[in-house]
C-alpha positions as CSV (number, residue, x, y, z in Angstrom):
1,M,99.2,114.6,64.0
2,P,98.4,115.2,67.6
3,V,95.3,113.5,68.9
4,P,92.7,116.0,70.3
5,L,91.8,115.4,73.9
6,R,88.2,114.4,74.7
7,E,86.3,117.5,75.8
8,L,86.3,117.5,79.6
9,P,82.9,117.8,81.3
10,A,82.7,120.7,83.8
11,P,82.4,119.9,87.5
12,G,79.0,118.7,88.4
13,Q,78.3,117.4,84.8
14,P,78.0,113.7,84.0
15,G,81.4,112.2,83.3
16,H,83.4,114.8,85.2
17,V,86.5,113.2,86.6
18,P,87.9,115.2,89.6
19,A,91.5,115.5,90.4
20,P,92.7,112.2,91.9
21,S,93.1,111.8,95.6
22,L,96.8,111.2,96.2
23,F,99.1,111.2,99.2
24,P,101.3,114.3,99.6
25,F,104.5,112.3,98.6
26,Q,102.7,111.1,95.5
27,F,101.8,114.7,94.5
28,A,105.5,115.5,95.0
29,G,106.4,112.6,92.7
30,V,103.9,113.9,90.1
31,R,105.5,117.3,90.2
32,A,109.0,115.9,89.8
33,L,107.9,113.8,86.8
34,Y,106.1,116.8,85.3
35,H,109.0,119.2,85.5
36,R,111.9,116.9,84.6
37,D,112.8,115.3,81.3
38,S,114.8,112.5,83.1
39,L,113.7,110.7,86.3
40,L,114.4,107.4,87.9
41,L,111.4,106.9,90.2
42,A,112.7,104.3,92.6
43,D,110.0,104.5,95.4
44,D,109.6,101.5,97.7
45,M,107.3,98.8,96.2
46,G,103.6,99.5,97.0
47,L,103.9,103.3,97.0
48,G,102.1,103.8,93.7
49,K,104.7,104.5,91.0
50,T,102.2,103.6,88.3
51,V,99.6,106.0,89.6
52,Q,102.1,108.9,89.8
53,A,103.2,108.3,86.3
54,C,99.6,108.2,85.0
55,V,98.7,111.5,86.7
56,A,101.9,113.2,85.5
57,L,101.3,112.0,82.0
58,R,97.8,113.3,82.1
59,R,99.0,116.7,83.1
60,L,101.7,116.8,80.5
61,V,99.2,115.9,77.7
62,T,96.6,118.4,78.9
63,A,99.3,121.1,79.0
64,G,100.3,120.4,75.5
65,L,103.8,119.3,76.5
66,V,103.4,115.7,75.4
67,E,101.5,114.4,72.4
68,T,102.6,110.8,72.3
69,A,104.0,108.6,75.0
70,L,105.3,105.0,74.9
71,I,104.9,102.8,78.0
72,I,106.9,99.6,78.1
73,T,106.1,97.0,80.8
74,K,105.9,93.3,81.5
75,V,103.1,91.4,79.9
76,S,101.5,90.6,83.3
77,L,101.1,94.4,83.9
78,L,99.5,95.4,80.6
79,R,96.0,95.2,82.1
80,Q,97.0,97.1,85.2
81,W,98.4,100.0,83.2
82,R,95.3,100.2,81.0
83,R,93.1,100.1,84.2
84,E,95.1,102.8,85.9
85,L,95.1,105.1,82.9
86,R,91.3,104.7,82.6
87,R,91.0,105.7,86.3
88,F,93.6,108.5,86.5
89,A,93.8,109.8,82.9
90,P,90.4,109.0,81.4
91,E,90.5,111.6,78.7
92,L,93.6,110.1,77.1
93,Y,93.3,107.8,74.1
94,V,95.3,104.6,74.7
95,S,96.4,101.9,72.4
96,V,97.6,98.6,73.9
97,V,100.1,97.0,71.4
98,H,100.1,93.3,72.0
99,G,99.1,90.1,70.1
100,T,99.7,88.9,66.6
101,A,101.9,90.8,64.1
102,E,98.8,91.8,62.2
103,D,97.1,93.2,65.3
104,R,100.2,95.1,66.3
105,A,100.4,96.8,62.9
106,W,97.2,98.6,63.4
107,Q,97.7,99.1,67.1
108,W,100.9,101.0,66.5
109,D,99.1,103.2,63.9
110,A,96.1,103.9,66.1
111,P,95.5,107.5,67.0
112,A,96.5,107.6,70.7
113,H,98.3,109.7,73.3
114,A,99.7,106.6,75.1
115,F,100.9,103.3,73.6
116,I,101.4,100.5,76.1
117,T,103.4,97.5,75.0
118,T,105.7,94.8,76.5
119,Y,109.4,94.4,76.4
120,E,109.0,91.3,74.2
121,T,106.8,93.1,71.7
122,L,109.3,96.0,71.6
123,R,112.1,93.6,70.8
124,S,110.1,92.1,67.9
125,D,108.8,95.4,66.4
126,F,111.7,97.8,67.1
127,T,113.0,99.8,64.1
128,E,114.8,103.1,63.8
129,S,112.8,104.0,60.7
130,P,111.0,107.3,61.4
131,R,108.2,106.0,59.1
132,H,107.2,103.5,61.8
133,R,105.7,104.6,65.1
134,V,108.4,102.8,67.1
135,G,111.2,104.6,65.2
136,R,109.7,108.1,65.6
137,T,110.9,110.5,68.3
138,W,108.6,110.0,71.3
139,D,107.7,112.9,73.6
140,L,108.0,110.5,76.5
141,V,109.1,106.9,77.0
142,I,108.3,105.2,80.3
143,L,110.1,102.0,81.3
144,D,108.1,100.1,84.0
145,E,109.9,97.5,86.1
146,A,113.0,99.1,84.5
147,Q,115.3,96.5,86.1
148,A,114.4,94.6,82.9
149,I,117.3,96.5,81.2
150,K,119.9,95.8,84.0
151,N,121.9,93.6,81.6
152,R,123.5,96.1,79.2
153,E,124.4,93.3,76.8
154,S,120.8,92.1,76.3
155,L,118.7,92.9,73.3
156,T,116.0,94.3,75.6
157,S,118.4,96.8,77.0
158,E,119.8,97.7,73.6
159,V,116.4,98.5,71.9
160,C,115.1,100.5,74.9
161,K,118.1,102.7,74.9
162,R,117.9,103.3,71.2
163,L,114.4,104.6,71.4
164,R,114.4,108.3,70.4
165,R,112.8,110.3,73.2
166,R,112.4,113.8,74.6
167,R,111.7,112.6,78.1
168,A,112.7,109.4,79.8
169,W,111.2,108.0,83.0
170,A,112.3,104.7,84.6
171,L,110.1,103.1,87.3
172,T,111.5,100.5,89.6
173,G,111.9,99.8,93.3
174,T,115.0,97.8,92.6
175,P,117.3,99.7,90.2
176,L,120.3,97.7,91.5
177,E,120.0,93.9,91.6
178,N,123.5,92.3,91.5
179,D,126.1,95.0,91.2
180,V,126.5,98.7,90.3
181,D,126.6,97.9,86.6
182,D,122.8,97.1,86.9
183,L,122.3,100.7,88.1
184,A,124.6,102.1,85.4
185,S,122.6,100.3,82.7
186,V,119.3,101.6,83.9
187,L,120.7,105.2,84.2
188,E,121.9,105.1,80.6
189,F,118.2,105.1,79.5
190,V,117.2,107.9,81.9
191,R,118.0,110.8,79.6
192,P,116.6,112.2,76.4
193,L,118.0,110.8,73.1
194,L,117.2,112.9,70.0
195,P,118.0,111.9,66.4
196,G,121.7,112.0,65.6
197,E,122.8,112.0,69.3
198,P,125.1,109.2,70.5
199,Q,123.9,106.7,73.1
200,P,125.3,107.3,76.5
201,D,127.9,104.9,77.9
202,L,127.9,104.9,81.7
203,R,130.1,102.6,83.6
204,P,130.2,101.8,87.3
205,G,132.1,104.4,89.4
206,E,131.8,107.9,90.6
207,E,130.0,109.0,87.4
208,T,127.2,106.5,88.0
209,I,126.7,107.5,91.6
210,R,126.7,111.2,90.6
211,R,124.1,110.6,87.9
212,Q,122.0,108.6,90.3
213,R,121.9,111.5,92.7
214,E,120.8,113.8,89.9
215,V,117.9,111.7,88.6
216,Q,116.8,109.2,91.3
217,L,113.7,110.0,93.4
218,R,113.2,107.4,96.1
219,R,110.8,107.3,99.1
220,R,110.6,104.5,101.6
221,K,107.3,103.3,103.2
222,A,108.6,103.9,106.7
223,D,109.3,107.6,105.8
224,V,106.2,108.5,103.9
225,L,103.6,106.2,105.3
226,P,104.3,106.1,109.1
227,D,100.8,104.9,109.7
228,L,101.1,101.9,107.4
229,P,100.9,98.8,109.6
230,P,104.2,97.0,110.2
231,K,105.4,94.0,108.2
232,I,106.5,91.3,110.6
233,V,108.8,88.7,109.1
234,T,109.2,85.2,110.7
235,T,111.5,82.5,109.4
236,V,110.1,79.1,110.1
237,P,112.8,76.4,110.3
238,L,111.5,72.9,109.7
239,V,112.9,69.5,110.1
240,L,112.2,67.1,107.3
241,G,110.2,64.0,108.2
242,P,111.9,60.6,107.9
243,E,110.7,59.7,104.3
244,Q,111.3,63.2,103.0
245,R,114.8,63.3,104.7
246,R,115.7,60.0,103.1
247,A,114.6,61.2,99.7
248,Y,116.5,64.4,100.1
249,E,119.7,62.8,101.1
250,R,119.5,60.3,98.3
251,A,118.9,63.0,95.7
252,E,121.8,65.1,97.1
253,R,124.1,62.1,97.3
254,E,123.3,60.9,93.8
255,G,123.4,64.5,92.4
256,I,126.8,65.2,93.8
257,F,128.1,62.0,92.4
258,E,126.8,62.9,89.0
259,L,128.4,66.3,89.2
260,R,131.8,64.9,90.2
261,Q,131.6,62.4,87.3
262,L,131.3,65.3,84.8
263,E,134.7,66.7,85.8
264,G,135.9,69.0,83.0
265,E,132.4,69.0,81.5
266,L,130.8,70.5,84.7
267,R,128.8,73.6,84.1
268,I,126.9,76.0,86.3
269,G,123.7,74.8,84.6
270,H,124.4,71.3,86.0
271,V,124.6,72.7,89.5
272,F,121.3,74.6,89.1
273,E,119.6,71.5,88.0
274,L,120.6,69.8,91.2
275,I,119.6,72.8,93.3
276,M,116.1,72.8,91.7
277,R,115.7,69.1,92.4
278,L,116.7,69.5,96.0
279,K,114.4,72.6,96.5
280,Q,111.5,70.6,95.1
281,T,112.3,67.7,97.4
282,C,112.2,70.3,100.3
283,N,108.6,71.0,99.3
284,F,107.4,67.5,98.8
285,C,108.9,64.0,99.0
286,P,108.8,62.8,95.4
287,V,108.1,59.2,96.5
288,T,105.5,59.6,99.3
289,G,104.3,63.2,99.0
290,E,105.3,63.8,102.6
291,S,105.9,67.5,103.3
292,A,107.0,69.1,106.5
293,K,106.1,72.5,105.0
294,L,102.6,71.5,104.0
295,E,101.9,70.0,107.5
296,D,102.9,73.3,109.2
297,L,101.1,75.4,106.6
298,A,97.8,73.5,106.7
299,E,97.6,74.0,110.5
300,R,98.4,77.7,110.3
301,V,96.0,78.6,107.5
302,A,93.2,76.5,109.0
303,T,93.5,78.6,112.2
304,L,93.6,81.8,110.2
305,A,90.5,80.9,108.2
306,A,88.6,80.1,111.3
307,E,89.5,83.5,112.7
308,G,88.3,85.2,109.6
309,H,91.7,86.1,108.1
310,K,92.8,85.8,104.5
311,A,96.2,84.4,103.5
312,V,98.3,84.3,100.3
313,V,100.8,81.5,99.7
314,F,103.6,81.9,97.1
315,S,105.5,79.2,95.4
316,Q,108.0,79.4,92.5
317,F,106.8,76.0,91.2
318,T,103.4,75.5,89.6
319,D,103.1,71.7,89.0
320,Q,101.1,69.0,90.7
321,R,104.0,67.4,92.4
322,F,106.0,70.2,94.0
323,G,104.2,73.5,93.5
324,C,100.8,75.3,93.3
325,G,99.0,72.2,92.1
326,A,100.2,70.1,95.0
327,L,99.3,72.9,97.5
328,R,95.8,73.1,96.1
329,D,95.3,69.4,96.5
330,G,96.9,69.4,100.0
331,L,94.8,72.3,101.2
332,A,91.6,71.2,99.5
333,D,89.5,71.5,102.7
334,L,89.9,75.3,102.4
335,D,88.9,75.3,98.8
336,P,91.9,77.5,97.8
337,L,92.0,79.7,94.8
338,V,95.0,79.4,92.4
339,Y,96.7,82.1,90.3
340,T,99.4,81.1,87.8
341,G,100.9,82.3,84.6
342,A,99.1,79.5,82.7
343,M,95.8,81.4,83.2
344,D,94.5,84.0,80.7
345,G,93.7,87.6,81.8
346,P,90.0,87.2,82.4
347,E,90.5,84.1,84.4
348,R,93.2,85.8,86.6
349,D,90.8,88.7,87.1
350,R,88.0,86.4,88.2
351,V,90.3,84.6,90.7
352,I,91.4,87.9,92.3
353,R,87.9,89.2,92.4
354,Q,86.7,86.1,94.2
355,F,89.5,86.2,96.7
356,T,89.0,89.9,97.5
357,T,85.2,89.8,97.8
358,D,84.2,86.3,98.9
359,A,84.7,85.7,102.6
360,A,84.3,82.0,102.0
361,R,87.5,81.9,100.0
362,P,90.2,82.7,102.6
363,L,93.3,81.3,100.7
364,L,95.0,82.2,97.5
365,I,97.9,80.2,96.1
366,V,100.0,82.2,93.7
367,S,102.9,81.4,91.4
368,L,105.6,83.8,92.5
369,R,106.7,84.9,89.0
370,A,103.1,85.4,87.8
371,G,101.7,87.1,90.8
372,G,104.6,88.9,92.3
373,L,103.7,92.1,90.4
374,G,100.6,94.1,89.6
375,L,98.2,92.7,92.2
376,N,96.5,94.5,95.0
377,L,95.7,92.0,97.8
378,Q,95.2,94.2,100.9
379,E,92.3,92.0,102.0
380,A,94.9,89.5,103.1
381,S,97.2,90.1,106.1
382,Y,99.2,86.9,106.1
383,V,101.8,85.8,103.5
384,F,103.6,82.5,103.2
385,H,106.7,81.9,101.1
386,F,106.4,78.1,100.7
387,D,109.8,78.0,99.0
388,R,112.4,80.7,98.9
389,W,113.3,82.4,95.6
390,W,117.0,83.3,95.3
391,N,116.3,86.9,94.5
392,P,115.1,88.6,97.7
393,A,113.6,91.6,95.8
394,V,111.2,89.2,94.0
395,E,110.0,88.0,97.4
396,H,109.6,91.6,98.6
397,Q,107.6,92.5,95.5
398,A,105.3,89.5,96.2
399,E,104.9,90.5,99.9
400,D,104.0,94.1,98.9
401,R,101.0,92.9,97.0
402,V,99.6,92.7,100.5
403,H,101.7,95.2,102.4
404,R,100.7,98.4,100.5
405,V,98.6,101.5,100.6
406,G,95.1,100.5,101.9
407,Q,96.3,97.8,104.3
408,A,94.7,98.2,107.7
409,L,96.3,95.3,109.6
410,P,99.9,94.3,110.4
411,V,101.2,91.9,107.7
412,H,102.7,88.7,108.9
413,I,105.2,87.1,106.5
414,Y,106.3,83.5,107.1
415,Q,109.3,82.1,105.3
416,Y,109.9,78.4,105.3
417,T,113.5,77.0,105.4
418,C,114.2,73.3,105.9
419,E,117.1,72.7,108.2
420,R,120.2,70.9,106.9
421,T,119.2,71.4,103.3
422,I,120.3,73.5,100.3
423,E,117.7,76.1,101.4
424,E,119.6,76.8,104.6
425,R,122.9,77.1,102.8
426,I,121.7,79.4,100.1
427,E,120.0,81.7,102.7
428,Q,123.3,82.0,104.5
429,I,125.2,83.0,101.4
430,L,122.6,85.6,100.4
431,L,122.5,87.2,103.8
432,G,126.3,87.6,103.5
433,K,125.9,89.2,100.1
434,Q,123.2,91.7,100.9
435,T,125.3,94.1,103.0
436,L,127.5,95.1,100.1
437,F,124.5,96.2,97.9
438,Q,122.8,98.1,100.7
439,E,125.6,100.7,100.4
440,Y,124.1,101.7,97.0
441,V,120.4,101.1,97.0
442,D,118.2,100.7,100.0
443,D,116.0,97.9,98.6
444,V,118.5,95.3,97.3
445,T,117.8,92.4,95.1
446,L,120.1,89.5,94.4
447,D,120.0,86.9,91.7
448,L,121.7,83.7,92.7
449,S,122.8,82.9,89.1
450,Q,124.7,86.1,88.8
451,A,125.4,87.2,92.4
452,L,127.3,84.0,93.3
453,T,130.7,83.1,91.9
454,R,131.4,79.7,90.3
455,E,133.4,78.9,93.5
456,E,130.4,79.7,95.7
457,L,128.0,77.7,93.6
458,F,130.2,74.7,93.4
459,G,131.0,75.1,97.1
460,L,127.4,74.5,98.0
461,F,128.2,70.8,97.3
462,G,131.9,70.7,98.2
463,I,133.0,70.5,94.6
């Protein structure tokens, strides 16, 4: 049974929600979503794909064209979707499906226009039985951060594509990460799938490119927001101090020796273990705690704080020796705030609220994987990548927490790279790879574990 909409108050009455204020390009996106049953919304990060989807969904429901919609996103973005739907589609009933199996059972059966869940929950609860909400034919299915289905062999990809749907929207700024097969996998979802219909099989080639042209809507910041302040990227090459250099060379020497001893047992996983150890040593000396990066960072952020600026520091590590914990201790004079995946939702919200409203808290240290999505940090205008992730799009997503609509100042990005280390070698390989992917999608992302061949990986250490 369809859920009746809340009665809308007339203009001037308490509770009236006026039409949202959007940019012209966002209204164009809403129109495209409204009128098409298949769309890949691939706007640049920070241009409001979630907002456009919420407004389009509101219009479809109020027009009677959609009764039930399923929104699938990452767990870190559940609260953002709930918040944006309250803001841009307040008359819709929403059920967030997350938690224990017992909780999810009633959440799936709740009367709602929009059900929001995670990829992990969908994998657990998926069924094709029409007696269960998941197995019914949805009027609309939205995949947020749709690069999650780039691997066509994954269970996540399989269950998303098996969902019965009359409309299919995929939202991602990076539909192609490693090769054209990523794009083909995402495009297989972007089409209706009614009961009895075969699932599409789209392979890289002319058919994929033709389908992309048919369903992809992509706008770049530079094209639609010419007044958005520039993003200025600076690579900061650093020389390791004597203790840190000795620790790095010892770790590299011993690690290469161990890899060579493995001979026929050598696996890519062994190489990655060494890479991670070396990257950690580039952050902090494991023996003395010496850090060329921290020394440079401390001086820069102290100056910025004195000048009244706010800064965000990203690290892929969260621990006390090499990551966010070590940064918090090393920058204790500035009383930094820390945001990691180990924190629960209310605690994360409290940290962000403090950072954005308290002038006395100028520094936020963020775990890259936890805070690279779903945050609005326009109060900051400086971003530091303390260590480099091997997927450039993940870094871009993190930077665009700051460089987005509402930013009034130029955004300065600083990327640390230690000379004569694994960081420098990886950066050179990724730069060489990026040109190939730019032929297909403007905003390219690379994943080192998949984008590099065995020969390239082993070649990092001359094996």
